N, CA and C atoms of all chains as a GROMACS GRO file, in nm:
protein
  552
    1UNK      N    1  10.932  11.605  10.506
    1UNK     CA    2  10.865  11.734  10.526
    1UNK      C    3  10.902  11.789  10.662
    2UNK      N    4  10.877  11.919  10.680
    2UNK     CA    5  10.911  11.983  10.807
    2UNK      C    6  10.832  11.919  10.920
    3UNK      N    7  10.704  11.890  10.893
    3UNK     CA    8  10.621  11.829  10.996
    3UNK      C    9  10.680  11.694  11.038
    4UNK      N   10  10.726  11.619  10.937
    4UNK     CA   11  10.786  11.489  10.966
    4UNK      C   12  10.908  11.506  11.056
    5UNK      N   13  10.986  11.609  11.028
    5UNK     CA   14  11.106  11.634  11.108
    5UNK      C   15  11.067  11.664  11.252
    6UNK      N   16  10.964  11.748  11.268
    6UNK     CA   17  10.919  11.784  11.403
    6UNK      C   18  10.876  11.657  11.479
    7UNK      N   19  10.805  11.567  11.408
    7UNK     CA   20  10.758  11.447  11.475
    7UNK      C   21  10.876  11.361  11.521
    8UNK      N   22  10.979  11.353  11.434
    8UNK     CA   23  11.096  11.274  11.468
    8UNK      C   24  11.164  11.333  11.592
    9UNK      N   25  11.164  11.467  11.602
    9UNK     CA   26  11.229  11.532  11.715
    9UNK      C   27  11.164  11.491  11.846
   10UNK      N   28  11.032  11.464  11.842
   10UNK     CA   29  10.963  11.431  11.966
   10UNK      C   30  10.972  11.284  12.000
   11UNK      N   31  11.030  11.206  11.913
   11UNK     CA   32  11.043  11.064  11.940
   11UNK      C   33  11.154  11.040  12.039
   12UNK      N   34  11.134  10.935  12.122
   12UNK     CA   35  11.243  10.899  12.213
   12UNK      C   36  11.357  10.842  12.128
   13UNK      N   37  11.480  10.851  12.178
   13UNK     CA   38  11.594  10.794  12.104
   13UNK      C   39  11.573  10.646  12.073
   14UNK      N   40  11.508  10.578  12.168
   14UNK     CA   41  11.487  10.434  12.150
   14UNK      C   42  11.390  10.408  12.035
   15UNK      N   43  11.285  10.488  12.028
   15UNK     CA   44  11.187  10.473  11.921
   15UNK      C   45  11.252  10.506  11.787
   16UNK      N   46  11.328  10.615  11.789
   16UNK     CA   47  11.394  10.657  11.665
   16UNK      C   48  11.488  10.549  11.615
   17UNK      N   49  11.562  10.487  11.708
   17UNK     CA   50  11.655  10.380  11.672
   17UNK      C   51  11.580  10.261  11.614
   18UNK      N   52  11.466  10.228  11.675
   18UNK     CA   53  11.388  10.114  11.629
   18UNK      C   54  11.334  10.135  11.488
   19UNK      N   55  11.301  10.260  11.458
   19UNK     CA   56  11.242  10.290  11.328
   19UNK      C   57  11.346  10.318  11.220
   20UNK      N   58  11.472  10.327  11.261
   20UNK     CA   59  11.574  10.371  11.166
   20UNK      C   60  11.625  10.261  11.076
   21UNK      N   61  11.594  10.137  11.109
   21UNK     CA   62  11.643  10.027  11.027
   21UNK      C   63  11.545   9.909  11.034
   22UNK      N   64  11.559   9.812  10.943
   22UNK     CA   65  11.468   9.697  10.945
   22UNK      C   66  11.472   9.624  11.079
   23UNK      N   67  11.361   9.560  11.111
   23UNK     CA   68  11.350   9.485  11.237
   23UNK      C   69  11.450   9.371  11.244
   24UNK      N   70  11.466   9.302  11.131
   24UNK     CA   71  11.560   9.191  11.127
   24UNK      C   72  11.541   9.094  11.242
   25UNK      N   73  11.651   9.063  11.307
   25UNK     CA   74  11.651   8.966  11.417
   25UNK      C   75  11.670   9.035  11.553
   26UNK      N   76  11.628   9.158  11.563
   26UNK     CA   77  11.643   9.231  11.690
   26UNK      C   78  11.570   9.158  11.801
   27UNK      N   79  11.631   9.160  11.918
   27UNK     CA   80  11.564   9.102  12.034
   27UNK      C   81  11.444   9.188  12.074
   28UNK      N   82  11.351   9.126  12.145
   28UNK     CA   83  11.227   9.194  12.180
   28UNK      C   84  11.252   9.318  12.267
   29UNK      N   85  11.362   9.319  12.340
   29UNK     CA   86  11.389   9.435  12.427
   29UNK      C   87  11.420   9.562  12.347
   30UNK      N   88  11.439   9.550  12.216
   30UNK     CA   89  11.462   9.667  12.133
   30UNK      C   90  11.336   9.750  12.114
   31UNK      N   91  11.219   9.683  12.130
   31UNK     CA   92  11.094   9.756  12.110
   31UNK      C   93  11.078   9.861  12.220
   32UNK      N   94  11.053   9.984  12.179
   32UNK     CA   95  11.036  10.092  12.276
   32UNK      C   96  10.923  10.060  12.373
   33UNK      N   97  10.951  10.076  12.503
   33UNK     CA   98  10.849  10.047  12.605
   33UNK      C   99  10.870   9.913  12.672
   34UNK      N  100  10.948   9.825  12.611
   34UNK     CA  101  10.971   9.693  12.669
   34UNK      C  102  11.088   9.704  12.768
   35UNK      N  103  11.052   9.700  12.897
   35UNK     CA  104  11.155   9.707  13.000
   35UNK      C  105  11.228   9.574  13.009
   36UNK      N  106  11.335   9.575  13.084
   36UNK     CA  107  11.414   9.453  13.103
   36UNK      C  108  11.328   9.342  13.163
   37UNK      N  109  11.249   9.380  13.263
   37UNK     CA  110  11.162   9.282  13.331
   37UNK      C  111  11.057   9.224  13.237
   38UNK      N  112  10.995   9.313  13.159
   38UNK     CA  113  10.892   9.270  13.065
   38UNK      C  114  10.953   9.182  12.957
   39UNK      N  115  11.074   9.216  12.917
   39UNK     CA  116  11.143   9.135  12.816
   39UNK      C  117  11.163   8.992  12.867
   40UNK      N  118  11.197   8.980  12.994
   40UNK     CA  119  11.217   8.847  13.053
   40UNK      C  120  11.084   8.769  13.048
   41UNK      N  121  10.976   8.836  13.086
   41UNK     CA  122  10.844   8.772  13.080
   41UNK      C  123  10.811   8.725  12.939
   42UNK      N  124  10.839   8.810  12.843
   42UNK     CA  125  10.808   8.778  12.704
   42UNK      C  126  10.893   8.661  12.655
   43UNK      N  127  11.020   8.665  12.688
   43UNK     CA  128  11.110   8.557  12.645
   43UNK      C  129  11.065   8.424  12.706
   44UNK      N  130  11.018   8.430  12.829
   44UNK     CA  131  10.967   8.308  12.894
   44UNK      C  132  10.851   8.250  12.816
   45UNK      N  133  10.775   8.338  12.751
   45UNK     CA  134  10.660   8.292  12.672
   45UNK      C  135  10.700   8.260  12.528
   46UNK      N  136  10.829   8.265  12.500
   46UNK     CA  137  10.874   8.234  12.365
   46UNK      C  138  10.879   8.354  12.272
   47UNK      N  139  10.848   8.472  12.328
   47UNK     CA  140  10.852   8.593  12.243
   47UNK      C  141  10.986   8.662  12.267
   48UNK      N  142  11.088   8.611  12.202
   48UNK     CA  143  11.222   8.664  12.225
   48UNK      C  144  11.267   8.763  12.118
   49UNK      N  145  11.196   8.767  12.006
   49UNK     CA  146  11.234   8.856  11.896
   49UNK      C  147  11.129   8.965  11.875
   50UNK      N  148  11.177   9.082  11.834
   50UNK     CA  149  11.086   9.194  11.811
   50UNK      C  150  10.984   9.160  11.703
   51UNK      N  151  11.027   9.083  11.601
   51UNK     CA  152  10.934   9.053  11.491
   51UNK      C  153  10.816   8.967  11.537
   52UNK      N  154  10.837   8.888  11.642
   52UNK     CA  155  10.726   8.806  11.694
   52UNK      C  156  10.622   8.896  11.760
   53UNK      N  157  10.670   8.995  11.834
   53UNK     CA  158  10.578   9.091  11.897
   53UNK      C  159  10.504   9.171  11.790
   54UNK      N  160  10.576   9.206  11.685
   54UNK     CA  161  10.513   9.275  11.573
   54UNK      C  162  10.405   9.186  11.512
   55UNK      N  163  10.437   9.058  11.497
   55UNK     CA  164  10.340   8.964  11.442
   55UNK      C  165  10.212   8.960  11.524
   56UNK      N  166  10.228   8.962  11.655
   56UNK     CA  167  10.113   8.962  11.745
   56UNK      C  168  10.029   9.087  11.723
   57UNK      N  169  10.096   9.198  11.708
   57UNK     CA  170  10.028   9.327  11.683
   57UNK      C  171   9.948   9.320  11.553
   58UNK      N  172  10.008   9.263  11.449
   58UNK     CA  173   9.941   9.252  11.319
   58UNK      C  174   9.823   9.155  11.327
   59UNK      N  175   9.840   9.047  11.402
   59UNK     CA  176   9.731   8.950  11.418
   59UNK      C  177   9.611   9.014  11.484
   60UNK      N  178   9.636   9.116  11.564
   60UNK     CA  179   9.527   9.187  11.630
   60UNK      C  180   9.481   9.305  11.547
   61UNK      N  181   9.510   9.297  11.417
   61UNK     CA  182   9.465   9.401  11.324
   61UNK      C  183   9.517   9.540  11.360
   62UNK      N  184   9.634   9.542  11.422
   62UNK     CA  185   9.697   9.668  11.462
   62UNK      C  186   9.606   9.749  11.555
   63UNK      N  187   9.520   9.677  11.628
   63UNK     CA  188   9.433   9.744  11.724
   63UNK      C  189   9.513   9.768  11.852
   64UNK      N  190   9.545   9.893  11.878
   64UNK     CA  191   9.634   9.925  11.989
   64UNK      C  192   9.573   9.887  12.124
   65UNK      N  193   9.444   9.916  12.141
   65UNK     CA  194   9.379   9.887  12.270
   65UNK      C  195   9.382   9.737  12.299
   66UNK      N  196   9.353   9.658  12.196
   66UNK     CA  197   9.352   9.512  12.214
   66UNK      C  198   9.492   9.460  12.244
   67UNK      N  199   9.588   9.514  12.171
   67UNK     CA  200   9.726   9.471  12.193
   67UNK      C  201   9.773   9.508  12.334
   68UNK      N  202   9.739   9.628  12.376
   68UNK     CA  203   9.778   9.672  12.511
   68UNK      C  204   9.714   9.584  12.616
   69UNK      N  205   9.586   9.550  12.596
   69UNK     CA  206   9.515   9.463  12.692
   69UNK      C  207   9.586   9.330  12.704
   70UNK      N  208   9.623   9.275  12.590
   70UNK     CA  209   9.690   9.145  12.587
   70UNK      C  210   9.825   9.153  12.657
   71UNK      N  211   9.900   9.258  12.628
   71UNK     CA  212  10.034   9.272  12.686
   71UNK      C  213  10.026   9.286  12.838
   72UNK      N  214   9.922   9.357  12.884
   72UNK     CA  215   9.906   9.378  13.028
   72UNK      C  216   9.859   9.248  13.095
   73UNK      N  217   9.754   9.189  13.039
   73UNK     CA  218   9.692   9.072  13.105
   73UNK      C  219   9.774   8.945  13.090
   74UNK      N  220   9.832   8.926  12.974
   74UNK     CA  221   9.901   8.798  12.948
   74UNK      C  222  10.052   8.803  12.970
   75UNK      N  223  10.108   8.923  12.966
   75UNK     CA  224  10.253   8.930  12.975
   75UNK      C  225  10.303   9.013  13.093
   76UNK      N  226  10.209   9.070  13.170
   76UNK     CA  227  10.250   9.142  13.290
   76UNK      C  228  10.304   9.282  13.265
   77UNK      N  229  10.270   9.341  13.152
   77UNK     CA  230  10.317   9.477  13.123
   77UNK      C  231  10.240   9.578  13.208
   78UNK      N  232  10.304   9.691  13.236
   78UNK     CA  233  10.232   9.802  13.297
   78UNK      C  234  10.158   9.876  13.186
   79UNK      N  235  10.067   9.963  13.226
   79UNK     CA  236   9.992  10.041  13.128
   79UNK      C  237  10.088  10.124  13.043
   80UNK      N  238  10.185  10.185  13.108
   80UNK     CA  239  10.282  10.269  13.037
   80UNK      C  240  10.361  10.187  12.935
   81UNK      N  241  10.408  10.071  12.976
   81UNK     CA  242  10.485   9.985  12.885
   81UNK      C  243  10.400   9.943  12.766
   82UNK      N  244  10.274   9.910  12.794
   82UNK     CA  245  10.183   9.866  12.689
   82UNK      C  246  10.159   9.979  12.589
   83UNK      N  247  10.140  10.099  12.639
   83UNK     CA  248  10.115  10.213  12.550
   83UNK      C  249  10.239  10.246  12.467
   84UNK      N  250  10.354  10.246  12.530
   84UNK     CA  251  10.478  10.278  12.457
   84UNK      C  252  10.505  10.176  12.348
   85UNK      N  253  10.489  10.049  12.381
   85UNK     CA  254  10.524   9.945  12.283
   85UNK      C  255  10.422   9.939  12.170
   86UNK      N  256  10.293   9.958  12.202
   86UNK     CA  257  10.194   9.956  12.093
   86UNK      C  258  10.216  10.076  12.002
   87UNK      N  259  10.252  10.189  12.059
   87UNK     CA  260  10.282  10.306  11.977
   87UNK      C  261  10.404  10.280  11.888
   88UNK      N  262  10.503  10.216  11.946
   88UNK     CA  263  10.625  10.184  11.871
   88UNK      C  264  10.592  10.094  11.750
   89UNK      N  265  10.512   9.992  11.773
   89UNK     CA  266  10.478   9.900  11.664
   89UNK      C  267  10.388   9.966  11.562
   90UNK      N  268  10.300  10.052  11.611
   90UNK     CA  269  10.214  10.128  11.519
   90UNK      C  270  10.300  10.216  11.429
   91UNK      N  271  10.397  10.282  11.486
   91UNK     CA  272  10.488  10.368  11.408
   91UNK      C  273  10.568  10.286  11.308
   92UNK      N  274  10.612  10.167  11.350
   92UNK     CA  275  10.687  10.080  11.258
   92UNK      C  276  10.600  10.045  11.137
   93UNK      N  277  10.476  10.009  11.163
   93UNK     CA  278  10.385   9.976  11.054
   93UNK      C  279  10.364  10.095  10.962
   94UNK      N  280  10.353  10.213  11.019
   94UNK     CA  281  10.332  10.333  10.939
   94UNK      C  282  10.454  10.358  10.849
   95UNK      N  283  10.573  10.325  10.899
   95UNK     CA  284  10.696  10.349  10.822
   95UNK      C  285  10.720  10.242  10.715
   96UNK      N  286  10.692  10.117  10.750
   96UNK     CA  287  10.738  10.009  10.664
   96UNK      C  288  10.629   9.934  10.588
   97UNK      N  289  10.504   9.945  10.631
   97UNK     CA  290  10.400   9.869  10.561
   97UNK      C  291  10.324   9.958  10.464
   98UNK      N  292   6.879   9.228   7.501
   98UNK     CA  293   6.956   9.147   7.597
   98UNK      C  294   6.897   9.170   7.737
   99UNK      N  295   6.860   9.062   7.802
   99UNK     CA  296   6.796   9.081   7.934
   99UNK      C  297   6.896   9.142   8.032
  100UNK      N  298   6.845   9.232   8.117
  100UNK     CA  299   6.933   9.289   8.219
  100UNK      C  300   6.880   9.247   8.355
  101UNK      N  301   6.969   9.246   8.453
  101UNK     CA  302   6.927   9.209   8.587
  101UNK      C  303   6.845   9.324   8.646
  102UNK      N  304   6.771   9.291   8.750
  102UNK     CA  305   6.693   9.393   8.818
  102UNK      C  306   6.783   9.501   8.876
  103UNK      N  307   6.897   9.456   8.924
  103UNK     CA  308   6.994   9.550   8.982
  103UNK      C  309   7.037   9.650   8.875
  104UNK      N  310   7.059   9.600   8.754
  104UNK     CA  311   7.103   9.685   8.644
  104UNK      C  312   6.994   9.788   8.614
  105UNK      N  313   6.869   9.740   8.607
  105UNK     CA  314   6.758   9.830   8.577
  105UNK      C  315   6.742   9.933   8.687
  106UNK      N  316   6.753   9.891   8.812
  106UNK     CA  317   6.742   9.985   8.925
  106UNK      C  318   6.851  10.090   8.920
  107UNK      N  319   6.971  10.045   8.887
  107UNK     CA  320   7.085  10.137   8.882
  107UNK      C  321   7.061  10.244   8.777
  108UNK      N  322   7.011  10.200   8.659
  108UNK     CA  323   6.990  10.295   8.550
  108UNK      C  324   6.876  10.390   8.578
  109UNK      N  325   6.784  10.348   8.665
  109UNK     CA  326   6.665  10.430   8.691
  109UNK      C  327   6.694  10.553   8.774
  110UNK      N  328   6.807  10.554   8.848
  110UNK     CA  329   6.835  10.665   8.940
  110UNK      C  330   6.961  10.739   8.901
  111UNK      N  331   6.972  10.868   8.947
  111UNK     CA  332   7.097  10.941   8.921
  111UNK      C  333   7.213  10.872   8.992
  112UNK      N  334   7.333  10.885   8.937
  112UNK     CA  335   7.450  10.822   8.997
  112UNK      C  336   7.478  10.883   9.134
  113UNK      N  337   7.470  11.017   9.142
  113UNK     CA  338   7.483  11.083   9.272
  113UNK      C  339   7.606  11.038   9.349
  114UNK      N  340   7.581  11.002   9.476
  114UNK     CA  341   7.693  10.964   9.562
  114UNK      C  342   7.703  10.813   9.576
  115UNK      N  343   7.658  10.739   9.476
  115UNK     CA  344   7.665  10.593   9.487
  115UNK      C  345   7.810  10.550   9.503
  116UNK      N  346   7.831  10.453   9.590
  116UNK     CA  347   7.968  10.402   9.603
  116UNK      C  348   8.008  10.327   9.476
  117UNK      N  349   8.136  10.314   9.454
  117UNK     CA  350   8.186  10.252   9.332
  117UNK      C  351   8.129  10.112   9.312
  118UNK      N  352   8.103  10.044   9.420
  118UNK     CA  353   8.057   9.907   9.410
  118UNK      C  354   7.914   9.892   9.362
  119UNK      N  355   7.845  10.003   9.335
  119UNK     CA  356   7.703   9.996   9.304
  119UNK      C  357   7.667   9.934   9.170
  120UNK      N  358   7.746   9.954   9.063
  120UNK     CA  359   7.704   9.900   8.934
  120UNK      C  360   7.671   9.752   8.942
  121UNK      N  361   7.576   9.711   8.861
  121UNK     CA  362   7.532   9.572   8.863
  121UNK      C  363   7.651   9.481   8.842
  122UNK      N  364   7.654   9.373   8.912
  122UNK     CA  365   7.763   9.278   8.897
  122UNK      C  366   7.865   9.290   9.009
  123UNK      N  367   7.861   9.401   9.082
  123UNK     CA  368   7.956   9.413   9.193
  123UNK      C  369   7.880   9.408   9.324
  124UNK      N  370   7.951   9.377   9.427
  124UNK     CA  371   7.892   9.376   9.560
  124UNK      C  372   7.860   9.517   9.604
  125UNK      N  373   7.797   9.532   9.717
  125UNK     CA  374   7.761   9.663   9.765
  125UNK      C  375   7.875   9.734   9.834
  126UNK      N  376   7.985   9.664   9.853
  126UNK     CA  377   8.096   9.722   9.930
  126UNK      C  378   8.178   9.815   9.842
  127UNK      N  379   8.199   9.939   9.884
  127UNK     CA  380   8.281  10.030   9.804
  127UNK      C  381   8.421   9.975   9.783
  128UNK      N  382   8.481  10.009   9.669
  128UNK     CA  383   8.613   9.954   9.635
  128UNK      C  384   8.718   9.988   9.737
  129UNK      N  385   8.710  10.110   9.792
  129UNK     CA  386   8.812  10.152   9.889
  129UNK      C  387   8.808  10.060  10.010
  130UNK      N  388   8.683  10.023  10.050
  130UNK     CA  389   8.670   9.936  10.165
  130UNK      C  390   8.726   9.798  10.135
  131UNK      N  391   8.704   9.750  10.013
  131UNK     CA  392   8.757   9.621   9.972
  131UNK      C  393   8.908   9.623   9.978
  132UNK      N  394   8.964   9.735   9.930
  132UNK     CA  395   9.110   9.749   9.929
  132UNK      C  396   9.161   9.748  10.072
  133UNK      N  397   9.090   9.820  10.160
  133UNK     CA  398   9.135   9.826  10.300
  133UNK      C  399   9.124   9.690  10.364
  134UNK      N  400   9.018   9.616  10.329
  134UNK     CA  401   9.001   9.482  10.386
  134UNK      C  402   9.113   9.391  10.341
  135UNK      N  403   9.148   9.401  10.213
  135UNK     CA  404   9.254   9.317  10.158
  135UNK      C  405   9.386   9.347  10.225
  136UNK      N  406   9.414   9.476  10.243
  136UNK     CA  407   9.536   9.518  10.307
  136UNK      C  408   9.538   9.468  10.450
  137UNK      N  409   9.426   9.481  10.518
  137UNK     CA  410   9.416   9.437  10.656
  137UNK      C  411   9.438   9.287  10.665
  138UNK      N  412   9.380   9.211  10.573
  138UNK     CA  413   9.396   9.066  10.574
  138UNK      C  414   9.540   9.028  10.546
  139UNK      N  415   9.605   9.101  10.456
  139UNK     CA  416   9.746   9.072  10.427
  139UNK      C  417   9.831   9.096  10.551
  140UNK      N  418   9.799   9.200  10.626
  140UNK     CA  419   9.873   9.228  10.751
  140UNK      C  420   9.856   9.113  10.849
  141UNK      N  421   9.734   9.059  10.855
  141UNK     CA  422   9.708   8.949  10.948
  141UNK      C  423   9.787   8.825  10.907
  142UNK      N  424   9.792   8.800  10.777
  142UNK     CA  425   9.871   8.686  10.727
  142UNK      C  426  10.018   8.704  10.762
  143UNK      N  427  10.067   8.824  10.739
  143UNK     CA  428  10.207   8.852  10.774
  143UNK      C  429  10.229   8.831  10.923
  144UNK      N  430  10.134   8.879  11.003
  144UNK     CA  431  10.143   8.861  11.147
  144UNK      C  432  10.153   8.715  11.185
  145UNK      N  433  10.070   8.634  11.121
  145UNK     CA  434  10.071   8.490  11.149
  145UNK      C  435  10.207   8.430  11.117
  146UNK      N  436  10.262   8.470  11.004
  146UNK     CA  437  10.394   8.421  10.963
  146UNK      C  438  10.500   8.456  11.066
  147UNK      N  439  10.497   8.578  11.114
  147UNK     CA  440  10.597   8.624  11.210
  147UNK      C  441  10.581   8.552  11.344
  148UNK      N  442  10.458   8.536  11.388
  148UNK     CA  443  10.433   8.469  11.517
  148UNK      C  444  10.478   8.323  11.511
  149UNK      N  445  10.472   8.266  11.391
  149UNK     CA  446  10.521   8.130  11.371
  149UNK      C  447  10.670   8.128  11.338
  150UNK      N  448  10.736   8.236  11.377
  150UNK     CA  449  10.881   8.246  11.362
  150UNK      C  450  10.928   8.227  11.218
  151UNK      N  451  10.848   8.278  11.126
  151UNK     CA  452  10.884   8.278  10.984
  151UNK      C  453  10.911   8.136  10.933
  152UNK      N  454  10.836   8.039  10.982
  152UNK     CA  455  10.852   7.902  10.936
  152UNK      C  456  10.791   7.887  10.797
  153UNK      N  457  10.877   7.881  10.697
  153UNK     CA  458  10.830   7.877  10.559
  153UNK      C  459  10.754   7.748  10.528
  154UNK      N  460  10.782   7.643  10.604
  154UNK     CA  461  10.714   7.516  10.579
  154UNK      C  462  10.564   7.525  10.603
  155UNK      N  463  10.525   7.625  10.685
  155UNK     CA  464  10.384   7.636  10.716
  155UNK      C  465  10.309   7.718  10.612
  156UNK      N  466  10.383   7.777  10.517
  156UNK     CA  467  10.320   7.860  10.415
  156UNK      C  468  10.367   7.818  10.277
  157UNK      N  469  10.335   7.700  10.233
  157UNK     CA  470  10.393   7.649  10.110
  157UNK      C  471  10.332   7.702   9.982
  158UNK      N  472  10.208   7.748   9.984
  158UNK     CA  473  10.143   7.773   9.856
  158UNK      C  474  10.082   7.911   9.841
  159UNK      N  475  10.140   8.008   9.908
  159UNK     CA  476  10.086   8.142   9.890
  159UNK      C  477  10.131   8.198   9.756
  160UNK      N  478  10.047   8.285   9.699
  160UNK     CA  479  10.088   8.348   9.573
  160UNK      C  480  10.214   8.430   9.592
  161UNK      N  481  10.298   8.432   9.490
  161UNK     CA  482  10.431   8.489   9.505
  161UNK      C  483  10.434   8.641   9.508
  162UNK      N  484  10.351   8.702   9.428
  162UNK     CA  485  10.361   8.847   9.420
  162UNK      C  486  10.266   8.913   9.519
  163UNK      N  487  10.314   9.004   9.596
  163UNK     CA  488  10.225   9.071   9.690
  163UNK      C  489  10.292   9.199   9.738
  164UNK      N  490  10.210   9.284   9.796
  164UNK     CA  491  10.265   9.408   9.851
  164UNK      C  492  10.365   9.376   9.959
  165UNK      N  493  10.343   9.265  10.028
  165UNK     CA  494  10.430   9.228  10.138
  165UNK      C  495  10.571   9.203  10.089
  166UNK      N  496  10.581   9.138   9.977
  166UNK     CA  497  10.711   9.109   9.921
  166UNK      C  498  10.782   9.238   9.883
  167UNK      N  499  10.703   9.332   9.830
  167UNK     CA  500  10.763   9.454   9.779
  167UNK      C  501  10.795   9.552   9.891
  168UNK      N  502  10.708   9.558   9.991
  168UNK     CA  503  10.725   9.665  10.088
  168UNK      C  504  10.767   9.616  10.226
  169UNK      N  505  10.702   9.512  10.275
  169UNK     CA  506  10.731   9.471  10.412
  169UNK      C  507  10.863   9.397  10.421
  170UNK      N  508  10.907   9.334  10.311
  170UNK     CA  509  11.033   9.259  10.317
  170UNK      C  510  11.148   9.347  10.358
  171UNK      N  511  11.168   9.465  10.295
  171UNK     CA  512  11.279   9.549  10.340
  171UNK      C  513  11.266   9.585  10.487
  172UNK      N  514  11.143   9.617  10.532
  172UNK     CA  515  11.124   9.656  10.671
  172UNK      C  516  11.153   9.544  10.768
  173UNK      N  517  11.128   9.420  10.725
  173UNK     CA  518  11.154   9.307  10.812
  173UNK      C  519  11.298   9.262  10.804
  174UNK      N  520  11.369   9.307  10.699
  174UNK     CA  521  11.507   9.264  10.682
  174UNK      C  522  11.514   9.118  10.645
  175UNK      N  523  11.415   9.070  10.568
  175UNK     CA  524  11.417   8.930  10.527
  175UNK      C  525  11.458   8.921  10.381
  176UNK      N  526  11.528   8.815  10.344
  176UNK     CA  527  11.561   8.799  10.202
  176UNK      C  528  11.434   8.773  10.123
  177UNK      N  529  11.428   8.819   9.997
  177UNK     CA  530  11.306   8.804   9.917
  177UNK      C  531  11.255   8.662   9.911
  178UNK      N  532  11.343   8.562   9.904
  178UNK     CA  533  11.293   8.426   9.887
  178UNK      C  534  11.218   8.378  10.012
  179UNK      N  535  11.249   8.436  10.128
  179UNK     CA  536  11.176   8.397  10.248
  179UNK      C  537  11.030   8.440  10.236
  180UNK      N  538  11.008   8.554  10.173
  180UNK     CA  539  10.872   8.599  10.154
  180UNK      C  540  10.809   8.529  10.035
  181UNK      N  541  10.890   8.492   9.936
  181UNK     CA  542  10.841   8.415   9.823
  181UNK      C  543  10.767   8.294   9.872
  182UNK      N  544  10.821   8.232   9.973
  182UNK     CA  545  10.763   8.108  10.022
  182UNK      C  546  10.624   8.126  10.078
  183UNK      N  547  10.597   8.245  10.132
  183UNK     CA  548  10.466   8.258  10.194
  183UNK      C  549  10.378   8.362  10.129
  184UNK      N  550  10.433   8.451  10.050
  184UNK     CA  551  10.349   8.552   9.987
  184UNK      C  552  10.392   8.573   9.843
   0.00000   0.00000   0.00000
């Protein structure tokens, strides 16, 4: 729909790329909002793949606030990174689930 | 044929805006809510599977047919049999 097209236009290229194909075995740094530094923190915790981060999001019942809190407190994300990545995963769920 | 009290109560009042779950024999939870709960629970199960790095050994006896197999598998880029093992 036209509205859908408009929404896609406002997406960052990174978000659009993430949503354009299956998650597969993409590294966690593919998730929109995950900076290089944050990716290193996540990999240190064993979260090296995007699907693992998605799994965490699903385990939290896709609650964005809870997920953001966890990413900030446990993984050292900034508020901006947490918001971008939770939005990215929320959009993925909307597209694929 | 004896009827339950719930059945008699149900028949005594207009249907009005009663939720679908109201007829005797069903819980009080509307069907839509049940469906949403089921979907939510399926998402949590999928989340658990992913967090465990898709280890099929940890999910040996899940029922084979599910929305996850039909819809989430393409999005995850997993072969169908990987989901067969857990859903």
